[in-house]
N, C-alpha and C positions, 0 to 999 in steps of 0.2 A: 725188729732191729731199730726201726725209726722211733717206735714208741719208747724203747729203752734209752735211746740217746736223748729224747725229749724229756723223759723222767729224770735223767742224770743232770741235764742242763737247767731245767725249770723246777724240778721237785714234784712231789705228789700233787694230784688235783685236789682242790679244796671244794667243800660242799657250799651250796648257796647260803645256808644259814650261818656260815662262819664269817660272813662279810662284816658283821658288827665288830668282830674281834680284830679286824684288820684296818682300824682307823688310827689316825696319827695323834700322839700326844704332842704338846707344844715343843718339847725339846727336839723331837725327831722332825716335826714339821718345819721348824726353823732351819734345820740342816738341809733338807731337800728342796724347800720352797724358797729359801733365801740364798742358796748357793750361787745362783745366777747374779743377783744384785751384788753380793759380797765379792764375788770373783772379779767383777768389773773394776774393782779397786786396782787390780793388777795391770789393767790396760787403759782405764779412763784417764788418769793423770798423764800417762804417756802420750795419748792422743792429743791432749792439750799442748804438750811440749813440741810435738811434731809440727803443729800449725805455727806456733810461735817461733820455732827454729827457722822458718822461712824468712823471718826478719833479722834474726840474730840472737845470740845468747843473752844480749842485753835486755831483750824483751821478756825473759823468763819470769821477771817479778810480777808480770801481769797475771800469772797463774794463781796468785794469792787472792786478789779481789774476784777473779772469775770463779775460783773455787767457792768463795763465799756466796756468789750468786747461784751456783749449782746447789748448795746446801739449802738456800731459801726455796728453790724449786722442789727439792726433796721433801722438805717439811710440808709444803702445800700438798704434795702428792700423797704423803703418808696420811695426813689428816683427811684428805678427800676420800681415799680408798677405805679408810676406817669407817666413814659414813656409808660407803657403798656396801660394805660387809653387813652392816646392820639393816640397811634398807632392802638388800637382796640376799637373804641368808642362804638361799639355795644355790648360790654360786652363779657362774656365767660371766661375772665381771663386766667389762666394757661392752661385750656383745649384747647381753640382756638389758643393761642400762640404756644403751643407745637405741635398741630396737623398741623398747617400751615407751621411751620418751621422745625420741627424735624420728621414729619411723623405721620401717623395715630396711630400706636401703642404707640408712646410717648404721643400723645394726650389722648389716652385711659387710659394710666397709670396715667396721671395727673388728668383726669376726674374721674376715678374710685377711686383714692386716696382721692380726695376732696369730693366725694359723701359719702364715709365712714367717712371722717373727720367731715363732717357737722352733721352726726348722732352722732359721738362722742362729737361734740361741745355741743349738747343738753344734752347728758348724763353727761358729765363732769361739765358743768355749773350748771345744776340743782343739781347734787350730791354735788358740792362744796358749793352751796347756802344752801343746807340742812345741811351741816356740820357747816356753820356759825350760823344757827338757833339753832342747838343742842349744840353748844358751849356756847351760851347764856342761853339756857334752857336744862340742862343736862338730865332732866327727859324724854325728847323726843328722846334721843339717840338711843333707841331700835326701833324707828319707821322711820328710815331714808328712807327705800325703799318706804313705803306708802306715806310719805310726798313728796318725789321726784316724784312719779307717779302722784300725785295730781297736782303738779306744771306743769308737762308736759301737762296734759290734759287742764289745764287753758290756757297755752301759745298757744296750738294748736287751741283752740276755738278762742282765741284773734286774731290769724293770719288769721283764716278763715273769720273773719269779715272784712278783707281788710288791706292793707299795711298802708294807711294813718291813719286809726283809731288806729291800733296797735302802730304806731309811736307816735301818740298824747298821748297815755297812757304811753308808755315806756320812753318817753323823760324825764319825771319828776324823776323817780328813778335813771336814768343814771346821770343826772346833779346833783342830790342830793348826789350821791356817790362821784362824783368828788369834790363837795363842802366839803363833810365830810372828805375826805382824805386830801384835801388841808388844812382844819382846823387842822386836826390831825398832819400833817407834820409841819405846822407853829407853833402850840402850843408846839410840842415836841422840835423843834429846839430852840424855845424861852426858854424852860426849860433847854436845854443844855447850851445855851449861858449865862444864868443867874446863872448857877451852881446848879440848883434844882436837876438835874440828876447827880449822882456821876460819875466821869470819870474813875473809876476803874471797871466798870461792864463788860468791853470788853477786849479782848486780844489786845496788841499793833500791829499795822500794821507792817509787816515785821518780826514778831516773828517766831523763828524756831518751827516747828511742827513735832513731831515724827510720822512716819507712813504715812505722806502725799506722794502722788505719782502723776505722770502725769495722770494715769488712773483715780484717784479720781477727779482731776481737770477737766478732760475732761467730766466726768459724770456730774459734777456740772455745767459746761458750757451748756451742753446739756439740763439739767433740767431747768436752768434759761431761756434758749431759748424757752421753752414752753410758756413763757409770750408773745411771738410774734405770736402765733396762732390767726388767725382772721384778720391779716393785709391784706390778699388778697381779703377779702370779698367785698370791695368797687369796685374793678376792675371787679368782676363778676356781680355786680348789677347796672352797669351804666344805663341800660334802665329804672330803677326806679326813676332816678333823673329828676327834671324839666330842661327844656332847658335853657341855653346850658349845656347839660348833662355832657360832658367830663370835662368842666371847673369846674362845681360844684362838680363833683366827685373828681377831683384833689385837690381842696381846702379842701374838707372834709378829704381826706387822709392825707394831711399835718397837719391839726389840730389834727387828731387822733394820728399821730406820736408824735407830741409835747406833748400832754397830757399823752400819754403812757410813754414816756421817763421821764417826770417830776415825775409822780406818782411812777413808778417802782424804779427809783433811790432813791427817798425819803424813800420808805418803806425798801429797802435794807440797806440804811444807818442807819435808826432808829433801825432796827432789830440788826444790828451790834453794835451800840453804847449802846443800852439797854442790850446787852448780852442775847438776846432772844434765847431760844432753842425750836425746834419744839416739839409739844405736840400732842399726838393722840386725846385728847379730847378738845383741845383749839387751834385755829388757831393763826398764828403769828400776824396777824392784830389785833385779839382780845387781845392778850397779850400786844401789843404796846399801844392800846387804854386804857387798864386797868391801865398800868403803868403811862400813861399821865394824864388821867382824873379820875381814880378810877372807882368804880362800880356805876356811876351816869347816868344822862340823856344823856350826850354826848357819854358815852360808848355805851349805847343802841342805840343811833342815828347812830353811826358808824357801829355797828353790824347789825342794821336793814337795812341800805342802802347797806352795803356790801352783805348781804344775798339777797336783792332785785336784785342788778345788776348781782350777780352770777347766779341767777335763770333766770333773764330776758336776760342775755347774750346769752341764747339759741336762742333768736330771730334772732341773726346773722345767725345761721344755717337755720332758717325758711325763712329768706330773700334770702339767697344765694343758698340753695339746690334746690328750685323749678326752679330758673333761669338757673342753671347749667344743671338740668335735661331737661329743654326745649332745650338747645343747643344740648345735646346728642340725644334727641328724634328727633329733626329736621334732624340730620344726620343718623337717623334710628338705633342707637345703643341701645336704650332702648325703652320701650313701648310708643306708641303715646298717651296714656292716660295722660302723663305728659304735653301735649300741650293744654289740655282743661282748659279753665278758668271757675271758679265756679261762683255762683250767685253774689259774691262780687268782681269779676274781678281778683281775685288771682288765682294762679295755685293750686287749692285746693287738687288735687290728690297727688301732691308732698308734700304738707303740712301734709296731713293725713298719708301718708306712712312714712314720717320722724318721726312723733310722735309715731307711732306704733313701728318702729325700735328702737327708743330711749328708750322706755319703756322696750323692750326686753333686751337691754343692761344693763339698770339699775337693772333689776331683776337678770340677770346672774352674774353681778359684785357686787351685794348687795349694790349699791350706794357708793362704795369705790373709791374716786377720785384718790388716788395714784395708783390704778391698771389700771385706764383708761388713765391717762395723757401720759405715754410713747407711746401708740398706737396713741393717739390723736396728739401728736407732730410730730411723724414720718410721719403720714398721711398728714401733711401740708408741711413738709420740702421737701418731694419728689417733689410735684408740684412747690415749691419755686425754686428748682434746675432746673427743666425742663423748667419752664417759663423763667428764666433768661438766660439759655442756648439757648432757642429758639430765644430770642431777640438778642443775639450775632450773631446767624446765619442770622437773618433778616437784621441787620445793615451791616454785611459783604457783603451780597448778593445785597442789594439795594443801599448802600453808599449814603444816602441823605445828604443834606447840614448839616454840624455840627455833623456828625455821630460818629466821634472818641470819643468825650466826652461821648456820649450816650453809645457807646460800652464799654468804661471804667467802667461806672457805673454798667452796667449789668454784666460785667466780674467779678467785685468785688463781686456783689450780688450772682452770680452763684458759685464762688469759696467758699465763706463763707458758703453758704447754703449746698453745697456738703460736706464740712468738717463737718458741724453739723450733716448732715444725716449719714455720716460714723461713727461719734462719737456715735450716737444713736444705730446703728447696733452693734458696737464693745462693748459698755459699758452696753447696756440694751437688749442684744440679747434675753435673756430668756423671756422678756416681749413683744418684737416686732417681734419675729420669725414668728408669724402668718401672717405678711405682705407678706412673701414669699409664703404663701399658698393662701390667699384670692385674691391677685392682679392677679396672673395668671388665677385663676378661673373667676374673674370678666371680664378680657379681653376676655377670651374664650367665656363667655356668651354674651358679647357685639357683638363679631363677629358672633355668632350663630343667634342672634336677627337680625342683619343686613342681614345675608344670608336669613333668613326667609322672611323679607320684600322684598328683591330682587326677591326671588322665587315667592312670591305672585304677585308682580307687573308684572313679566314676564308671569305668567299664566293668569292674568286678562287682559293683554294688547291686544287690538284689532289689529290683523295683518292679512294681506291678505293670508298668508300661512295656517292659521288655518281655517279648514272647519267645519261648523256646520251642523250636520245631522238634517233635518227637522223632527218635531214630527207629526206623523200621527193622533194621538188622545190620549185620556186619559182613563186609567183604574182606577176607583175610588174604594178604599177600605175604608169601614166605620166600625170601631170597635164599637160594641154595647153591652151594659150591660143589656138592658131591652127594653121595649116598652113604651117610655116616650115622652113628648113634646121636650125634648132636642134632642133625637134621630131623631124625626120627622123633627125638624128644620134642622139638619145636612143632612138628606136624601134629603130634598127639595133643599138644596144648591148643593148637589152632582148631582141631576137630572138636575140642570141648567148648569152644566159643561159637563156632558156626560150621558144623560138619559138611554142609552142602555148598558152601561158597568159599572154597579155598583155592588159591592160585599159587602154585610154586613157580618161581621165576629163576631161570638159569641163564647166565651170561656166557656165551660161547665165543672163543677167540679164533676157532677155525671150524670149517664146515664138517669135516670128518668127525671131529669130537662132538659136535652138536648132534649129528645123527645117531652116533653110538650112545650118547647119554639118553636120548629120547627112548631108544629101544630098551635100555636097562630100566629106565624109570617106569615104563609101561608094565614091566614084570614085577617091579618092587612096590609101586604105589599106584595101582590101576584106578583107584577111586579118587585120586587127587589130580586135578587138571594141571598140566605142565605147560608153561610158555617159555620157549627158548628165544633169546634175543642175541643176535649176532652183533658183536662189537668190532667195528672196522679199525678202531684206534686203541683197542685193548683197554678200554675204560669200563669200569663197573658202574660208576655213579651216573654218568650221563644217560645211558639207555635205560637204567633202572628207574631213575626219577621221571623220565619222559613217560614211561609205561605207567607209573603210579599216578602221574598227573592225568593221563587219559582215563584210567579207571575211576579216579576220584571225580572227574567231571561228569562221567556217566552215572556214578553212584549218587551224586548230589541231586540228580533229577528225580530219583526214587526215594530220597531221604535215607539212603544207606550210608553207613560209616565205613571208611576205609581204614583198616588196621594192618600195619606192617609188623610181622613177627620176625625178629632177627635171631637166628641161631648164634650162640656165642659160647665157645668152650673156654673154661677158666683153668689155666695151668696150676699145678700143685704149688709151685714156687714162683714168686713174683718175677724173678729175673728171667724166667722162661718166656715171658711175654715178648721180649726183644727178639726172640727167634721166630716169631710169627708175624704175618703181615697186618693183623688187626683190621681186616676189612669190615668186620661187623661194627666195630667202633666208628669207623669212617662213615659207613652208611647211616648209622644212627645220628651222627653229628650233622650230616646234611639234611636228613629228614625232619629233625626237630624244628627246623625253621619253615617247614611246609605247612601251610594252613589246612585245617580240616583233615589232617592225617594223624592217626594215633600210632605211636611207635612203642612196641613192647619187645624187650630182650628176654630170651629164654636161656639162662645160663646152664651149662653142663660142666660140672666140676670133674676134672681129671684126677685120677688116683695115683698116677705114677709120674 
């Protein structure tokens, strides 16, 4: 039944050699890897206005020059990551660049930040998409968390079906969103040029604003820079592109940057010209669409596509998180389960863990986007800064042909990214202080995991200096609960291993039962030694493990191996298991952690 449900949800398993057929062309890659960056157009301008609103609507004209500064940063990042794509064509992005050029700890800071950031990508995108839906349908406003969780589950299942299948589905909403916003921007500009929109809705550019300060402007710039999250995703996901992968990835990155700049600047300008103020229950894009088209089909088309891309922008996290986890797992800094491909050739463990972590965040923050965005943005600007700094070191150290222009591009990107990072820490410290807590913890955990893998490898490695003491024989211990075919089958197996050194162990809960069992055993298996242990507290595990420890200690003196053979009957139907106490499984679970004790289970399959 479970396999049938899995096949229905995920599709048929794919063979390993089919992996090459499941690479992304540029059109699909742009949809799933740029959706995060493009979707930020829906909330980046709004975050700028929220900060400026603390001074007053007269300060909204500052959104225009601040947006220009954000576009300068975007240009620097696009050019920088284009160079990273060609310098590191196997992917890995900021983690690989920082580790190779700045050292392991710098790489782990970048990798750890991005892992957390991709979790936040899913939580922020889905939360923002839910906000767009509840803006159009206010009656759903109280169900934001439930709606967001439902969307996360949907996207997780979609990604478990495979990258090409998810890309085929997600391409349509992304391009519909781009089309919808281009129509909105075009129609609104047409209304402005024809005088339909009154020119007195906004404060004039350059007007004096009481209460404005450098601190407010820096906060606004940092908030607007949140629209640049997701720019690095393409450099992480180069292995997902069809060959030539670096060329296709670079072209996709340039196209993403162009679309992001066009849509971002358009929404910022329209929000300013229309005199839009941020509203808790209605997004800025919703207000612009309503002012331009009214409450008609086009309004709902724009809101619908906005909600879709905000929700499906989470797919950028699902595309980049597993690949980043693979790079960290290859270097043994996180669990090797992230290296395993699922039935549909995707890194399914990374996808599932990302989905679970995102749901936890949504529940903790009650799907409130504004509480998540500062952490979200700082989590990506730290890797921005480190990756650009790493490229500076690379160019200075290697000095390839034409390295000075490349160095200049990366230096500009590193400088601006560092400034934005500092602005976030200075202006939004109350919301991003947790970075100083979780990053050291993550790096410490990374090193502990690496140390564990090194210790395991050292202990398992075959070396001449390690001597192995030969085993002289086996002492077989068989826990028995009665005289049944299951026990008989286990005893027969034990006799095949060591016919003269078998000890059957029976745990008795009352004295009369103990004596009666011994008498019956003597008639049934006279050639097998029986040891009965009386349990005063009706426990099976404690007396059994103490007895095994005693035997093991004596056996070790003679170089004998203790093997515990556990009888276990297997019901015909799976649900029958809940009708039995599963003591065999419980005993095996305890004994697996006992040193120098071999545990073997002898299954007996029931037919009825």
